[in-house]
GUDRENFI-13948 format. One record per residue (C-alpha): residue in one letter; x, z, y. Coordinates in steps of 0.1 Angstrom, whole numbers, padded with zeros to 4 digits. Example, Ala and Ser with C-alpha at 12.3 -4.5 7.8 and 13.67 -1.06 7.14 Angstrom:
2
<atom residu="a" X="0123" Z="0078" Y="-0045"/>
<atom residu="s" X="0137" Z="0071" Y="-0011"/>
This chain:
392
<atom residu="m" X="0000" Z="0000" Y="0000"/>
<atom residu="k" X="0028" Z="0009" Y="0024"/>
<atom residu="k" X="0046" Z="-0023" Y="0015"/>
<atom residu="n" X="0014" Z="-0044" Y="0024"/>
<atom residu="k" X="0012" Z="-0025" Y="0057"/>
<atom residu="w" X="0047" Z="-0036" Y="0067"/>
<atom residu="f" X="0040" Z="-0072" Y="0058"/>
<atom residu="v" X="0009" Z="-0071" Y="0081"/>
<atom residu="l" X="0029" Z="-0056" Y="0109"/>
<atom residu="l" X="0056" Z="-0082" Y="0105"/>
<atom residu="a" X="0031" Z="-0110" Y="0106"/>
<atom residu="l" X="0015" Z="-0097" Y="0137"/>
<atom residu="f" X="0050" Z="-0094" Y="0154"/>
<atom residu="c" X="0059" Z="-0130" Y="0145"/>
<atom residu="a" X="0025" Z="-0142" Y="0158"/>
<atom residu="t" X="0030" Z="-0124" Y="0191"/>
<atom residu="v" X="0066" Z="-0137" Y="0196"/>
<atom residu="l" X="0055" Z="-0173" Y="0188"/>
<atom residu="g" X="0025" Z="-0170" Y="0211"/>
<atom residu="c" X="0047" Z="-0157" Y="0239"/>
<atom residu="k" X="0072" Z="-0186" Y="0233"/>
<atom residu="e" X="0044" Z="-0211" Y="0237"/>
<atom residu="d" X="0032" Z="-0195" Y="0269"/>
<atom residu="m" X="0067" Z="-0195" Y="0283"/>
<atom residu="l" X="0071" Z="-0233" Y="0276"/>
<atom residu="a" X="0038" Z="-0243" Y="0292"/>
<atom residu="p" X="0037" Z="-0252" Y="0330"/>
<atom residu="v" X="0027" Z="-0223" Y="0352"/>
<atom residu="e" X="0000" Z="-0244" Y="0367"/>
<atom residu="k" X="-0019" Z="-0271" Y="0349"/>
<atom residu="d" X="-0040" Z="-0298" Y="0364"/>
<atom residu="s" X="-0042" Z="-0336" Y="0363"/>
<atom residu="v" X="-0040" Z="-0344" Y="0400"/>
<atom residu="v" X="-0012" Z="-0368" Y="0407"/>
<atom residu="p" X="0009" Z="-0359" Y="0438"/>
<atom residu="q" X="0013" Z="-0383" Y="0467"/>
<atom residu="q" X="0044" Z="-0404" Y="0470"/>
<atom residu="i" X="0075" Z="-0396" Y="0491"/>
<atom residu="t" X="0076" Z="-0416" Y="0524"/>
<atom residu="n" X="0102" Z="-0431" Y="0547"/>
<atom residu="p" X="0132" Z="-0432" Y="0524"/>
<atom residu="v" X="0165" Z="-0438" Y="0542"/>
<atom residu="v" X="0196" Z="-0447" Y="0522"/>
<atom residu="e" X="0232" Z="-0437" Y="0531"/>
<atom residu="r" X="0258" Z="-0456" Y="0511"/>
<atom residu="m" X="0287" Z="-0435" Y="0498"/>
<atom residu="s" X="0317" Z="-0440" Y="0476"/>
<atom residu="g" X="0302" Z="-0445" Y="0441"/>
<atom residu="a" X="0270" Z="-0429" Y="0453"/>
<atom residu="v" X="0240" Z="-0431" Y="0476"/>
<atom residu="k" X="0223" Z="-0403" Y="0495"/>
<atom residu="v" X="0185" Z="-0408" Y="0500"/>
<atom residu="t" X="0166" Z="-0388" Y="0527"/>
<atom residu="y" X="0128" Z="-0389" Y="0527"/>
<atom residu="n" X="0096" Z="-0372" Y="0538"/>
<atom residu="l" X="0079" Z="-0350" Y="0513"/>
<atom residu="p" X="0042" Z="-0353" Y="0505"/>
<atom residu="s" X="0019" Z="-0325" Y="0516"/>
<atom residu="d" X="0009" Z="-0314" Y="0480"/>
<atom residu="q" X="0010" Z="-0276" Y="0479"/>
<atom residu="d" X="0022" Z="-0276" Y="0442"/>
<atom residu="l" X="0051" Z="-0300" Y="0447"/>
<atom residu="m" X="0079" Z="-0290" Y="0424"/>
<atom residu="y" X="0107" Z="-0316" Y="0429"/>
<atom residu="v" X="0116" Z="-0352" Y="0437"/>
<atom residu="m" X="0132" Z="-0373" Y="0410"/>
<atom residu="a" X="0153" Z="-0405" Y="0413"/>
<atom residu="q" X="0158" Z="-0428" Y="0384"/>
<atom residu="y" X="0177" Z="-0460" Y="0378"/>
<atom residu="t" X="0192" Z="-0479" Y="0349"/>
<atom residu="n" X="0230" Z="-0481" Y="0352"/>
<atom residu="k" X="0254" Z="-0509" Y="0344"/>
<atom residu="y" X="0256" Z="-0498" Y="0308"/>
<atom residu="g" X="0218" Z="-0498" Y="0303"/>
<atom residu="k" X="0214" Z="-0460" Y="0304"/>
<atom residu="l" X="0186" Z="-0444" Y="0324"/>
<atom residu="i" X="0200" Z="-0420" Y="0350"/>
<atom residu="s" X="0178" Z="-0392" Y="0364"/>
<atom residu="v" X="0186" Z="-0370" Y="0394"/>
<atom residu="k" X="0163" Z="-0342" Y="0407"/>
<atom residu="a" X="0161" Z="-0324" Y="0440"/>
<atom residu="s" X="0140" Z="-0293" Y="0448"/>
<atom residu="a" X="0109" Z="-0295" Y="0469"/>
<atom residu="y" X="0128" Z="-0273" Y="0494"/>
<atom residu="t" X="0151" Z="-0301" Y="0504"/>
<atom residu="r" X="0144" Z="-0335" Y="0518"/>
<atom residu="s" X="0173" Z="-0355" Y="0503"/>
<atom residu="l" X="0191" Z="-0361" Y="0470"/>
<atom residu="l" X="0224" Z="-0375" Y="0460"/>
<atom residu="v" X="0226" Z="-0401" Y="0432"/>
<atom residu="d" X="0262" Z="-0406" Y="0421"/>
<atom residu="g" X="0281" Z="-0421" Y="0392"/>
<atom residu="f" X="0276" Z="-0458" Y="0401"/>
<atom residu="a" X="0300" Z="-0480" Y="0383"/>
<atom residu="d" X="0302" Z="-0508" Y="0408"/>
<atom residu="t" X="0288" Z="-0522" Y="0441"/>
<atom residu="a" X="0259" Z="-0541" Y="0426"/>
<atom residu="v" X="0223" Z="-0537" Y="0438"/>
<atom residu="y" X="0201" Z="-0514" Y="0418"/>
<atom residu="n" X="0164" Z="-0506" Y="0418"/>
<atom residu="l" X="0160" Z="-0468" Y="0424"/>
<atom residu="n" X="0126" Z="-0453" Y="0416"/>
<atom residu="l" X="0116" Z="-0422" Y="0435"/>
<atom residu="y" X="0089" Z="-0399" Y="0422"/>
<atom residu="a" X="0072" Z="-0367" Y="0434"/>
<atom residu="v" X="0066" Z="-0343" Y="0406"/>
<atom residu="d" X="0043" Z="-0312" Y="0408"/>
<atom residu="k" X="0042" Z="-0279" Y="0389"/>
<atom residu="s" X="0019" Z="-0294" Y="0363"/>
<atom residu="d" X="0045" Z="-0321" Y="0356"/>
<atom residu="n" X="0023" Z="-0348" Y="0371"/>
<atom residu="k" X="0044" Z="-0376" Y="0385"/>
<atom residu="s" X="0035" Z="-0398" Y="0415"/>
<atom residu="a" X="0036" Z="-0435" Y="0415"/>
<atom residu="p" X="0071" Z="-0446" Y="0421"/>
<atom residu="v" X="0086" Z="-0457" Y="0455"/>
<atom residu="t" X="0111" Z="-0483" Y="0446"/>
<atom residu="i" X="0140" Z="-0490" Y="0469"/>
<atom residu="k" X="0171" Z="-0512" Y="0465"/>
<atom residu="v" X="0204" Z="-0493" Y="0467"/>
<atom residu="k" X="0240" Z="-0504" Y="0468"/>
<atom residu="a" X="0268" Z="-0478" Y="0466"/>
<atom residu="l" X="0302" Z="-0483" Y="0481"/>
<atom residu="e" X="0331" Z="-0489" Y="0458"/>
<atom residu="p" X="0336" Z="-0460" Y="0433"/>
<atom residu="p" X="0368" Z="-0440" Y="0440"/>
<atom residu="i" X="0385" Z="-0450" Y="0407"/>
<atom residu="f" X="0391" Z="-0486" Y="0418"/>
<atom residu="a" X="0410" Z="-0477" Y="0450"/>
<atom residu="i" X="0430" Z="-0452" Y="0429"/>
<atom residu="r" X="0437" Z="-0480" Y="0404"/>
<atom residu="r" X="0451" Z="-0503" Y="0431"/>
<atom residu="s" X="0474" Z="-0475" Y="0443"/>
<atom residu="l" X="0489" Z="-0469" Y="0408"/>
<atom residu="v" X="0527" Z="-0471" Y="0407"/>
<atom residu="l" X="0543" Z="-0470" Y="0372"/>
<atom residu="a" X="0581" Z="-0464" Y="0368"/>
<atom residu="s" X="0606" Z="-0454" Y="0341"/>
<atom residu="d" X="0612" Z="-0417" Y="0338"/>
<atom residu="f" X="0633" Z="-0395" Y="0317"/>
<atom residu="g" X="0617" Z="-0397" Y="0282"/>
<atom residu="g" X="0587" Z="-0417" Y="0294"/>
<atom residu="i" X="0568" Z="-0431" Y="0322"/>
<atom residu="n" X="0562" Z="-0418" Y="0357"/>
<atom residu="i" X="0527" Z="-0424" Y="0372"/>
<atom residu="s" X="0518" Z="-0419" Y="0409"/>
<atom residu="f" X="0487" Z="-0427" Y="0428"/>
<atom residu="a" X="0466" Z="-0419" Y="0459"/>
<atom residu="n" X="0432" Z="-0402" Y="0456"/>
<atom residu="p" X="0421" Z="-0397" Y="0492"/>
<atom residu="t" X="0386" Z="-0384" Y="0483"/>
<atom residu="e" X="0400" Z="-0360" Y="0457"/>
<atom residu="a" X="0376" Z="-0374" Y="0431"/>
<atom residu="n" X="0376" Z="-0358" Y="0396"/>
<atom residu="i" X="0393" Z="-0384" Y="0374"/>
<atom residu="a" X="0411" Z="-0389" Y="0341"/>
<atom residu="v" X="0443" Z="-0408" Y="0340"/>
<atom residu="v" X="0446" Z="-0423" Y="0305"/>
<atom residu="v" X="0481" Z="-0433" Y="0293"/>
<atom residu="n" X="0483" Z="-0458" Y="0264"/>
<atom residu="y" X="0514" Z="-0474" Y="0248"/>
<atom residu="k" X="0520" Z="-0500" Y="0221"/>
<atom residu="d" X="0532" Z="-0483" Y="0189"/>
<atom residu="s" X="0556" Z="-0495" Y="0162"/>
<atom residu="l" X="0528" Z="-0513" Y="0145"/>
<atom residu="g" X="0519" Z="-0532" Y="0176"/>
<atom residu="n" X="0487" Z="-0513" Y="0182"/>
<atom residu="f" X="0478" Z="-0495" Y="0214"/>
<atom residu="a" X="0474" Z="-0458" Y="0211"/>
<atom residu="t" X="0465" Z="-0431" Y="0237"/>
<atom residu="r" X="0494" Z="-0409" Y="0245"/>
<atom residu="e" X="0476" Z="-0384" Y="0267"/>
<atom residu="t" X="0448" Z="-0380" Y="0292"/>
<atom residu="i" X="0455" Z="-0362" Y="0325"/>
<atom residu="y" X="0425" Z="-0347" Y="0343"/>
<atom residu="t" X="0430" Z="-0342" Y="0380"/>
<atom residu="k" X="0416" Z="-0343" Y="0415"/>
<atom residu="a" X="0450" Z="-0342" Y="0432"/>
<atom residu="k" X="0450" Z="-0361" Y="0465"/>
<atom residu="n" X="0485" Z="-0375" Y="0458"/>
<atom residu="g" X="0491" Z="-0374" Y="0421"/>
<atom residu="v" X="0525" Z="-0376" Y="0404"/>
<atom residu="f" X="0526" Z="-0372" Y="0366"/>
<atom residu="s" X="0550" Z="-0380" Y="0338"/>
<atom residu="s" X="0541" Z="-0388" Y="0302"/>
<atom residu="r" X="0571" Z="-0380" Y="0280"/>
<atom residu="g" X="0583" Z="-0379" Y="0245"/>
<atom residu="f" X="0593" Z="-0415" Y="0241"/>
<atom residu="p" X="0626" Z="-0429" Y="0228"/>
<atom residu="s" X="0649" Z="-0447" Y="0251"/>
<atom residu="k" X="0638" Z="-0482" Y="0241"/>
<atom residu="e" X="0616" Z="-0509" Y="0257"/>
<atom residu="t" X="0579" Z="-0499" Y="0255"/>
<atom residu="i" X="0547" Z="-0515" Y="0267"/>
<atom residu="f" X="0525" Z="-0490" Y="0286"/>
<atom residu="g" X="0489" Z="-0493" Y="0297"/>
<atom residu="v" X="0473" Z="-0469" Y="0322"/>
<atom residu="y" X="0437" Z="-0469" Y="0334"/>
<atom residu="i" X="0415" Z="-0445" Y="0355"/>
<atom residu="r" X="0382" Z="-0430" Y="0342"/>
<atom residu="d" X="0356" Z="-0409" Y="0361"/>
<atom residu="r" X="0333" Z="-0382" Y="0347"/>
<atom residu="w" X="0305" Z="-0407" Y="0342"/>
<atom residu="d" X="0328" Z="-0427" Y="0319"/>
<atom residu="n" X="0332" Z="-0455" Y="0344"/>
<atom residu="r" X="0366" Z="-0470" Y="0340"/>
<atom residu="t" X="0390" Z="-0495" Y="0356"/>
<atom residu="d" X="0409" Z="-0523" Y="0341"/>
<atom residu="t" X="0443" Z="-0513" Y="0325"/>
<atom residu="a" X="0475" Z="-0516" Y="0345"/>
<atom residu="m" X="0501" Z="-0529" Y="0320"/>
<atom residu="t" X="0539" Z="-0526" Y="0323"/>
<atom residu="k" X="0570" Z="-0529" Y="0302"/>
<atom residu="l" X="0595" Z="-0501" Y="0308"/>
<atom residu="t" X="0625" Z="-0485" Y="0291"/>
<atom residu="p" X="0624" Z="-0447" Y="0293"/>
<atom residu="i" X="0656" Z="-0429" Y="0303"/>
<atom residu="f" X="0672" Z="-0409" Y="0275"/>
<atom residu="e" X="0667" Z="-0371" Y="0276"/>
<atom residu="k" X="0664" Z="-0341" Y="0253"/>
<atom residu="e" X="0656" Z="-0305" Y="0256"/>
<atom residu="l" X="0689" Z="-0286" Y="0263"/>
<atom residu="d" X="0699" Z="-0262" Y="0235"/>
<atom residu="k" X="0690" Z="-0227" Y="0246"/>
<atom residu="s" X="0713" Z="-0212" Y="0220"/>
<atom residu="k" X="0742" Z="-0224" Y="0243"/>
<atom residu="f" X="0729" Z="-0207" Y="0274"/>
<atom residu="k" X="0750" Z="-0177" Y="0286"/>
<atom residu="v" X="0747" Z="-0148" Y="0311"/>
<atom residu="l" X="0769" Z="-0153" Y="0342"/>
<atom residu="t" X="0768" Z="-0125" Y="0367"/>
<atom residu="l" X="0782" Z="-0131" Y="0402"/>
<atom residu="p" X="0786" Z="-0105" Y="0430"/>
<atom residu="t" X="0756" Z="-0117" Y="0450"/>
<atom residu="d" X="0731" Z="-0119" Y="0421"/>
<atom residu="a" X="0701" Z="-0097" Y="0422"/>
<atom residu="p" X="0704" Z="-0067" Y="0398"/>
<atom residu="v" X="0683" Z="-0066" Y="0367"/>
<atom residu="g" X="0653" Z="-0043" Y="0369"/>
<atom residu="w" X="0632" Z="-0026" Y="0342"/>
<atom residu="g" X="0657" Z="-0034" Y="0315"/>
<atom residu="l" X="0646" Z="-0071" Y="0316"/>
<atom residu="p" X="0678" Z="-0092" Y="0317"/>
<atom residu="i" X="0684" Z="-0128" Y="0326"/>
<atom residu="n" X="0688" Z="-0140" Y="0290"/>
<atom residu="n" X="0650" Z="-0133" Y="0285"/>
<atom residu="l" X="0646" Z="-0165" Y="0304"/>
<atom residu="w" X="0656" Z="-0185" Y="0273"/>
<atom residu="n" X="0643" Z="-0164" Y="0244"/>
<atom residu="k" X="0614" Z="-0188" Y="0237"/>
<atom residu="v" X="0588" Z="-0161" Y="0243"/>
<atom residu="i" X="0562" Z="-0166" Y="0270"/>
<atom residu="s" X="0542" Z="-0134" Y="0276"/>
<atom residu="a" X="0528" Z="-0109" Y="0301"/>
<atom residu="d" X="0551" Z="-0080" Y="0294"/>
<atom residu="g" X="0585" Z="-0073" Y="0278"/>
<atom residu="n" X="0599" Z="-0108" Y="0276"/>
<atom residu="m" X="0610" Z="-0119" Y="0310"/>
<atom residu="w" X="0637" Z="-0117" Y="0336"/>
<atom residu="h" X="0629" Z="-0091" Y="0363"/>
<atom residu="t" X="0649" Z="-0079" Y="0393"/>
<atom residu="t" X="0650" Z="-0046" Y="0411"/>
<atom residu="d" X="0634" Z="-0043" Y="0445"/>
<atom residu="v" X="0661" Z="-0061" Y="0466"/>
<atom residu="g" X="0639" Z="-0082" Y="0489"/>
<atom residu="m" X="0638" Z="-0119" Y="0496"/>
<atom residu="p" X="0655" Z="-0143" Y="0494"/>
<atom residu="l" X="0673" Z="-0134" Y="0461"/>
<atom residu="h" X="0691" Z="-0153" Y="0435"/>
<atom residu="v" X="0705" Z="-0151" Y="0399"/>
<atom residu="t" X="0729" Z="-0173" Y="0381"/>
<atom residu="f" X="0735" Z="-0184" Y="0345"/>
<atom residu="d" X="0755" Z="-0209" Y="0323"/>
<atom residu="l" X="0739" Z="-0238" Y="0304"/>
<atom residu="g" X="0768" Z="-0238" Y="0281"/>
<atom residu="v" X="0772" Z="-0276" Y="0286"/>
<atom residu="t" X="0775" Z="-0300" Y="0315"/>
<atom residu="a" X="0743" Z="-0320" Y="0317"/>
<atom residu="k" X="0724" Z="-0344" Y="0340"/>
<atom residu="i" X="0692" Z="-0325" Y="0344"/>
<atom residu="s" X="0660" Z="-0346" Y="0344"/>
<atom residu="r" X="0634" Z="-0319" Y="0347"/>
<atom residu="f" X="0627" Z="-0282" Y="0340"/>
<atom residu="t" X="0597" Z="-0261" Y="0333"/>
<atom residu="l" X="0592" Z="-0225" Y="0346"/>
<atom residu="w" X="0566" Z="-0202" Y="0331"/>
<atom residu="q" X="0553" Z="-0174" Y="0352"/>
<atom residu="r" X="0548" Z="-0139" Y="0338"/>
<atom residu="q" X="0514" Z="-0144" Y="0321"/>
<atom residu="g" X="0482" Z="-0123" Y="0318"/>
<atom residu="v" X="0470" Z="-0106" Y="0349"/>
<atom residu="w" X="0502" Z="-0113" Y="0367"/>
<atom residu="i" X="0498" Z="-0151" Y="0371"/>
<atom residu="y" X="0499" Z="-0162" Y="0407"/>
<atom residu="n" X="0505" Z="-0126" Y="0416"/>
<atom residu="h" X="0531" Z="-0099" Y="0420"/>
<atom residu="g" X="0567" Z="-0111" Y="0415"/>
<atom residu="n" X="0561" Z="-0146" Y="0401"/>
<atom residu="p" X="0579" Z="-0171" Y="0424"/>
<atom residu="k" X="0558" Z="-0190" Y="0449"/>
<atom residu="r" X="0586" Z="-0207" Y="0468"/>
<atom residu="y" X="0619" Z="-0212" Y="0450"/>
<atom residu="e" X="0649" Z="-0235" Y="0447"/>
<atom residu="i" X="0670" Z="-0245" Y="0417"/>
<atom residu="w" X="0707" Z="-0251" Y="0424"/>
<atom residu="g" X="0735" Z="-0265" Y="0402"/>
<atom residu="s" X="0773" Z="-0263" Y="0401"/>
<atom residu="n" X="0803" Z="-0271" Y="0379"/>
<atom residu="n" X="0826" Z="-0246" Y="0397"/>
<atom residu="p" X="0807" Z="-0217" Y="0412"/>
<atom residu="a" X="0826" Z="-0197" Y="0438"/>
<atom residu="s" X="0837" Z="-0163" Y="0424"/>
<atom residu="d" X="0824" Z="-0145" Y="0455"/>
<atom residu="g" X="0788" Z="-0155" Y="0447"/>
<atom residu="s" X="0785" Z="-0177" Y="0478"/>
<atom residu="y" X="0768" Z="-0212" Y="0478"/>
<atom residu="t" X="0802" Z="-0230" Y="0480"/>
<atom residu="n" X="0803" Z="-0258" Y="0454"/>
<atom residu="w" X="0765" Z="-0256" Y="0448"/>
<atom residu="t" X="0741" Z="-0285" Y="0451"/>
<atom residu="q" X="0703" Z="-0280" Y="0455"/>
<atom residu="l" X="0686" Z="-0298" Y="0426"/>
<atom residu="a" X="0650" Z="-0290" Y="0435"/>
<atom residu="s" X="0628" Z="-0272" Y="0460"/>
<atom residu="c" X="0596" Z="-0259" Y="0444"/>
<atom residu="v" X="0563" Z="-0246" Y="0456"/>
<atom residu="s" X="0540" Z="-0230" Y="0430"/>
<atom residu="v" X="0504" Z="-0242" Y="0435"/>
<atom residu="k" X="0474" Z="-0224" Y="0423"/>
<atom residu="p" X="0449" Z="-0251" Y="0413"/>
<atom residu="s" X="0417" Z="-0232" Y="0423"/>
<atom residu="g" X="0431" Z="-0218" Y="0456"/>
<atom residu="q" X="0412" Z="-0186" Y="0449"/>
<atom residu="p" X="0424" Z="-0153" Y="0464"/>
<atom residu="l" X="0451" Z="-0132" Y="0449"/>
<atom residu="g" X="0439" Z="-0116" Y="0417"/>
<atom residu="s" X="0411" Z="-0140" Y="0411"/>
<atom residu="n" X="0419" Z="-0168" Y="0386"/>
<atom residu="s" X="0398" Z="-0197" Y="0373"/>
<atom residu="n" X="0401" Z="-0212" Y="0338"/>
<atom residu="e" X="0421" Z="-0240" Y="0354"/>
<atom residu="d" X="0445" Z="-0215" Y="0369"/>
<atom residu="v" X="0450" Z="-0198" Y="0335"/>
<atom residu="a" X="0455" Z="-0231" Y="0318"/>
<atom residu="a" X="0480" Z="-0243" Y="0344"/>
<atom residu="a" X="0501" Z="-0211" Y="0341"/>
<atom residu="a" X="0501" Z="-0214" Y="0303"/>
<atom residu="r" X="0513" Z="-0250" Y="0306"/>
<atom residu="g" X="0541" Z="-0241" Y="0329"/>
<atom residu="e" X="0553" Z="-0255" Y="0362"/>
<atom residu="e" X="0573" Z="-0287" Y="0356"/>
<atom residu="t" X="0596" Z="-0301" Y="0382"/>
<atom residu="n" X="0615" Z="-0334" Y="0382"/>
<atom residu="v" X="0651" Z="-0335" Y="0394"/>
<atom residu="p" X="0661" Z="-0366" Y="0414"/>
<atom residu="l" X="0679" Z="-0393" Y="0394"/>
<atom residu="n" X="0708" Z="-0392" Y="0419"/>
<atom residu="a" X="0714" Z="-0355" Y="0413"/>
<atom residu="p" X="0749" Z="-0347" Y="0398"/>
<atom residu="s" X="0755" Z="-0334" Y="0364"/>
<atom residu="v" X="0759" Z="-0296" Y="0364"/>
<atom residu="r" X="0767" Z="-0267" Y="0340"/>
<atom residu="y" X="0757" Z="-0237" Y="0360"/>
<atom residu="i" X="0722" Z="-0229" Y="0373"/>
<atom residu="r" X="0711" Z="-0207" Y="0402"/>
<atom residu="i" X="0675" Z="-0197" Y="0408"/>
<atom residu="k" X="0669" Z="-0188" Y="0444"/>
<atom residu="v" X="0635" Z="-0171" Y="0451"/>
<atom residu="l" X="0623" Z="-0174" Y="0487"/>
<atom residu="e" X="0589" Z="-0159" Y="0483"/>
<atom residu="t" X="0568" Z="-0145" Y="0455"/>
<atom residu="w" X="0530" Z="-0144" Y="0451"/>
<atom residu="a" X="0531" Z="-0109" Y="0464"/>
<atom residu="g" X="0536" Z="-0124" Y="0498"/>
<atom residu="p" X="0561" Z="-0117" Y="0526"/>
<atom residu="g" X="0564" Z="-0081" Y="0515"/>
<atom residu="g" X="0574" Z="-0089" Y="0480"/>
<atom residu="l" X="0607" Z="-0072" Y="0469"/>
<atom residu="a" X="0612" Z="-0082" Y="0433"/>
<atom residu="a" X="0609" Z="-0114" Y="0412"/>
<atom residu="h" X="0602" Z="-0121" Y="0376"/>
<atom residu="v" X="0600" Z="-0152" Y="0354"/>
<atom residu="s" X="0589" Z="-0154" Y="0317"/>
<atom residu="e" X="0608" Z="-0185" Y="0305"/>
<atom residu="m" X="0626" Z="-0216" Y="0316"/>
<atom residu="t" X="0633" Z="-0248" Y="0297"/>
<atom residu="f" X="0657" Z="-0276" Y="0309"/>
<atom residu="f" X="0657" Z="-0313" Y="0299"/>
<atom residu="g" X="0683" Z="-0339" Y="0304"/>
<atom residu="n" X="0714" Z="-0356" Y="0289"/>
<atom residu="d" X="0745" Z="-0337" Y="0280"/>
<atom residu="n" X="0763" Z="-0366" Y="0263"/>
């Protein structure tokens, strides 16, 4: 008897939940009165988009205005704007062709007005101007890609190459909204390679492919087992028991595996020995991770110097500046607030190219001008560094 009672209660509970679910899915109001149309639509042409301004109908139960068109690929695109605004933006156009755009007023009962059909023609989507600005050049271990993106459009730069079987394969896709983009795609042998690069936007519109035949410049990762500690009189003292050789222990973390100085103030520098003389092509610096990214003693402005015969007094005699670096936080959010993009960028490391005309060097000096702590920062820390180039 008790068992039957529980079954009855369970059935009642399920019926109640399902009943509530149906109520929640139904419109708040329900009638069959079709709303009036929007009036006086005015079109503003934009890059890859159109903005339509209009007058709303007087229907008291108006919910939103919807715009629909069929894009270049035959897909129906819908955009909605609240009844509390008098304009909507339709973006994602693939070209500058003329499209029929249908505008509907929709009420709280999901009744849809008769369409107001207008012809629209967007300005050229940003990807095509970006494509025209593409510059492709040989780089250490790969291809260097630079472009202008004045509208800071969200784009994907797709890098393809012809493999040993004669087939085109995608090497990598770089997602960015950088105004002036410079990227390198690496990992290629130093032999003639056919590359193809095209630009894609978030609506999957894409440009034609820029083709080029280049020979990547030879490079390799320098052997960290050969790196050595070299302490000169002007080097910043080690703090917290975290010495310079933690820079090449192949561990990237938030605590315990980093180089850390004492509170000596800015600027400060530290020196070490690569163990070989090499023409440096690039290097990657990893910040102290975790809650410390873009914060505390992680370098914000810093320089990398090289020498083959460092002065014993610790001065800059016989040193050549290889790179001047500025750490950029992708989101631009305030100190202590990090987006997913910030976390990903810090985990990826900050890569810097060294000019092709820079001399070969054996000794490296890191000069920190400012940390993310700001002008009052006294100490610096770095989790890991990796150097690439040719030591032959």
